[in-house]
C-alpha positions as CSV (number, residue, x, y, z in Angstrom):
1,M,0.0,0.0,0.0
2,I,1.3,3.5,-0.9
3,K,1.6,5.8,2.1
4,W,1.7,9.6,2.0
5,V,3.5,12.2,4.0
6,I,2.2,15.8,4.5
7,K,5.2,18.0,4.6
8,R,5.5,21.1,6.9
9,D,4.7,23.4,3.9
10,G,1.5,21.6,3.2
11,R,2.7,19.6,0.2
12,T,2.1,15.9,0.0
13,E,4.6,13.3,-1.2
14,I,4.8,9.5,-1.3
15,F,6.5,8.1,1.8
16,S,10.0,7.1,0.9
17,K,11.6,4.3,3.0
18,E,15.0,5.2,1.4
19,K,14.7,8.8,2.4
20,L,14.0,7.9,6.0
21,L,16.8,5.4,6.0
22,K,19.2,8.0,4.8
23,S,18.2,10.3,7.7
24,L,18.6,7.5,10.3
25,L,22.1,6.5,9.2
26,C,23.4,9.6,11.1
27,C,22.9,7.6,14.3
28,L,22.1,4.0,13.5
29,D,23.7,1.3,11.5
30,A,21.9,0.1,8.3
31,Q,20.5,-3.1,9.9
32,N,19.0,-1.5,13.0
33,A,17.7,1.5,11.0
34,T,16.0,-0.8,8.5
35,T,14.4,-2.9,11.3
36,L,13.1,0.2,13.0
37,I,11.7,1.6,9.8
38,D,9.8,-1.6,9.0
39,Q,8.2,-1.5,12.4
40,V,7.2,2.1,12.0
41,I,5.7,1.4,8.5
42,N,3.6,-1.4,9.9
43,E,2.0,1.0,12.4
44,M,1.7,4.0,10.0
45,P,-1.6,5.2,8.8
46,E,-2.1,5.8,5.1
47,I,-1.6,9.5,5.5
48,I,0.8,11.0,8.1
49,T,2.3,14.4,8.7
50,T,6.1,15.0,8.9
51,E,5.7,15.8,12.6
52,E,3.7,12.6,13.4
53,L,6.2,10.5,11.5
54,F,9.2,12.0,13.3
55,F,7.4,11.4,16.7
56,K,6.7,7.8,15.8
57,V,10.3,7.1,14.7
58,R,11.9,8.8,17.7
59,S,9.5,7.1,20.1
60,E,10.6,3.8,18.8
61,M,14.3,4.8,19.0
62,W,13.9,5.9,22.6
63,K,12.8,2.4,23.5
64,K,15.8,0.6,22.0
65,F,18.5,3.2,21.1
66,P,18.1,6.3,23.4
67,A,21.5,7.8,22.5
68,A,20.6,7.5,18.8
69,A,17.3,9.1,19.6
70,V,19.0,12.1,21.1
71,K,21.2,12.6,18.0
72,F,18.3,12.0,15.6
73,G,16.1,14.6,17.3
74,L,18.8,17.2,17.9
75,R,17.5,19.8,15.5
76,E,14.0,19.6,16.9
77,D,15.3,19.7,20.5
78,M,17.2,22.9,19.7
79,M,13.8,24.4,18.5
80,K,12.5,23.8,22.0
81,L,15.0,26.0,23.7
82,G,12.8,29.0,22.8
83,P,10.7,30.9,22.0
84,A,13.0,33.7,23.1
85,G,16.7,33.5,22.3
86,Y,18.2,33.8,25.8
87,N,18.6,30.1,26.3
88,F,20.4,29.7,23.0
89,E,22.8,32.4,24.0
90,E,23.5,30.5,27.2
91,F,23.8,27.3,25.3
92,F,26.3,28.5,22.7
93,A,28.3,30.2,25.5
94,K,28.7,26.8,27.1
95,I,29.9,25.3,23.9
96,L,32.6,28.0,23.6
97,S,33.7,27.3,27.1
98,E,33.8,23.5,26.3
99,V,36.2,24.1,23.4
100,G,38.6,26.1,25.6
101,I,37.5,29.7,24.9
102,K,38.4,32.1,27.7
103,N,36.4,34.8,29.5
104,V,33.0,33.9,28.0
105,K,30.2,36.2,29.1
106,V,26.6,36.6,28.0
107,R,24.5,39.8,27.5
108,Q,27.1,42.4,27.9
109,I,26.5,46.1,27.4
110,Y,28.9,48.2,25.4
111,S,28.7,51.8,24.1
112,G,29.1,52.4,20.4
113,K,29.7,55.7,18.7
114,C,26.1,56.0,17.7
115,A,24.2,53.5,19.9
116,L,24.3,51.4,23.0
117,H,24.7,47.6,22.3
118,E,23.7,44.6,24.2
119,L,26.1,41.9,22.9
120,D,24.8,38.3,23.2
121,I,28.2,36.8,23.9
122,V,31.7,38.3,24.4
123,Y,34.9,36.3,24.8
124,T,38.6,36.4,24.4
125,G,39.7,34.8,21.1
126,K,43.2,34.0,19.8
127,N,43.9,37.5,18.6
128,G,41.8,39.5,21.1
129,K,38.2,40.3,22.1
130,E,35.3,39.0,19.9
131,F,31.6,39.1,20.1
132,V,28.8,36.8,19.0
133,E,25.4,37.9,17.6
134,T,23.0,34.9,17.9
135,K,20.0,34.4,15.8
136,Y,17.6,31.9,17.3
137,H,14.6,30.4,15.5
138,N,12.0,28.0,16.9
139,Q,10.4,27.2,13.6
140,F,11.6,25.2,10.6
141,G,12.1,26.7,7.2
142,I,13.6,30.0,8.4
143,Y,17.0,31.0,7.1
144,T,19.4,33.5,8.7
145,G,20.2,35.9,5.9
146,L,22.2,38.8,4.6
147,K,20.2,41.3,6.7
148,E,21.5,39.7,9.9
149,A,25.1,39.6,8.6
150,L,25.0,43.3,7.7
151,Y,23.5,44.1,11.1
152,T,26.2,42.2,12.9
153,Y,29.0,43.9,10.9
154,M,27.5,47.4,11.5
155,R,27.6,46.7,15.2
156,L,31.3,45.9,15.0
157,I,32.0,49.2,13.1
158,D,30.0,51.3,15.6
159,L,31.6,49.6,18.6
160,N,35.1,50.1,17.3
161,D,34.4,53.7,16.2
162,A,33.8,54.4,19.9
163,G,37.2,53.0,20.9
164,N,36.3,49.4,21.6
165,D,38.9,46.9,20.5
166,F,36.9,44.0,19.1
167,V,38.9,42.1,16.5
168,K,36.1,40.1,15.1
169,A,32.3,39.7,15.0
170,N,30.6,36.3,14.7
171,L,27.1,35.3,13.6
172,V,25.7,32.1,15.1
173,T,22.3,30.6,14.4
174,N,20.5,27.3,15.1
175,T,19.1,27.1,11.5
176,K,20.6,27.3,8.1
177,I,22.2,30.4,6.7
178,S,21.9,31.9,3.2
179,E,24.6,31.9,0.6
180,E,24.5,35.8,0.5
181,A,25.1,35.9,4.3
182,I,28.0,33.5,4.0
183,K,29.6,35.4,1.1
184,F,29.3,38.8,2.9
185,S,30.6,37.3,6.2
186,N,33.6,35.8,4.5
187,C,34.3,39.0,2.7
188,K,34.3,40.9,6.0
189,N,36.3,38.3,8.0
190,M,33.3,37.5,10.2
191,G,32.9,34.1,11.8
192,V,29.7,32.1,11.0
193,V,28.3,29.0,12.7
194,A,25.0,27.6,11.5
195,W,23.3,24.3,11.0
196,K,25.6,22.3,8.8
197,Y,27.9,25.3,8.2
198,P,30.8,25.4,8.1
199,P,30.8,21.9,6.5
200,N,31.9,19.3,9.0
201,N,32.1,22.0,11.7
202,G,28.6,23.4,11.9
203,L,26.5,23.8,15.1
204,E,25.4,20.1,15.1
205,M,29.1,19.0,14.9
206,L,30.2,21.3,17.7
207,I,27.4,19.9,19.9
208,E,28.4,16.3,19.1
209,R,32.1,16.9,19.7
210,T,31.6,18.7,23.0
211,G,28.8,16.5,24.2
212,S,26.8,19.6,24.8
213,Y,23.3,18.2,24.0
214,P,20.4,20.4,25.1
215,V,18.4,19.5,28.2
216,T,15.3,19.5,25.9
217,S,16.6,16.1,24.7
218,L,14.8,14.8,27.8
219,I,11.4,16.0,26.5
220,N,10.3,12.3,26.3
221,L,11.0,11.9,30.1
222,L,10.1,15.3,31.5
223,D,7.1,17.5,30.9
224,E,7.4,21.0,29.4
225,D,7.0,22.7,32.8
226,M,9.8,20.7,34.2
227,I,12.0,21.6,31.2
228,K,11.2,25.2,31.6
229,Q,12.0,25.1,35.3
230,L,15.4,23.6,34.5
231,M,16.2,26.3,31.9
232,N,15.1,29.0,34.4
233,L,17.9,27.7,36.6
234,K,20.3,28.0,33.6
235,I,20.4,24.2,33.3
236,I,20.6,24.2,29.6
237,T,22.6,21.1,28.7
238,L,22.5,17.4,29.7
239,K,25.9,18.0,31.5
240,D,24.3,20.9,33.4
241,F,21.5,18.6,34.4
242,V,23.8,15.9,35.7
243,I,25.9,18.3,37.7
244,A,22.8,20.0,39.2
245,Y,21.4,16.7,40.4
246,N,24.8,15.6,41.8
247,T,25.1,18.8,43.8
248,N,21.5,18.6,45.2
249,V,20.2,21.5,43.2
250,L,17.4,19.3,41.9
251,S,14.9,17.2,43.8
252,K,14.3,13.4,43.7
253,K,11.5,13.9,41.1
254,Y,14.3,14.2,38.5
255,E,16.0,10.9,39.6
256,E,14.8,8.7,36.7
257,A,15.8,11.3,34.1
258,Y,19.1,11.8,35.8
259,K,20.0,8.1,35.5
260,I,19.1,8.1,31.9
261,A,21.1,11.4,31.3
262,V,24.2,9.8,32.8
263,S,23.8,6.8,30.6
264,L,23.2,8.9,27.5
265,L,26.3,11.0,28.2
266,S,28.4,7.9,28.4
267,K,27.3,6.9,24.9
268,L,27.1,10.2,23.1
């Protein structure tokens, strides 16, 4: 029987086992991925939305391959850090610290020649002081574009016109970035980190290499209110969660999730 998938933009396409297999190979071997897909297909209705299909696949992964489920759902879990961008600022600041960057601070106020600027992240790089402009989106299909790159560069100019000594501006987003924004940023020696950019060193790779998976990865174990409470305490990553529990910041109601988080971090 042919099955159909309703995409996020409303278009309908024939369900492709091969397409789903390709997406699962990021975190499962071919044999386990194929077995999981066959199980999902047997339980699928004739018509299913992309969101429903993702939920079914990830739910099955959680039962057998929880670490793989975290990797598979990473992009969606990043979308749950919002709706505002403050948690993403904290999240990326933690990644910078994990890779050895010094003096990382969030939401710092600096005076420019023409305006006052609240900089999302400031840190000391190899050649001096740098800042990060973060662009967080909690919906799919949104690109960070040339406008954001221009805005970030103009901040650098205004700040240094006032005597600040920033050597570089960086634009960081949890979604994809446009070719125009990349071209401009490269021309102006700006750093860019986005989803799958730079190639082999994008945001998803930085998360994987540092083990800085978001605490929203536990959404199958904790309800939304509990996740929000954690983020209000600046518990943004799984590592934060484990440390907070070990230091008695969190109550026993988080015990089951804590045990799973410890297991996940040992495998991720």
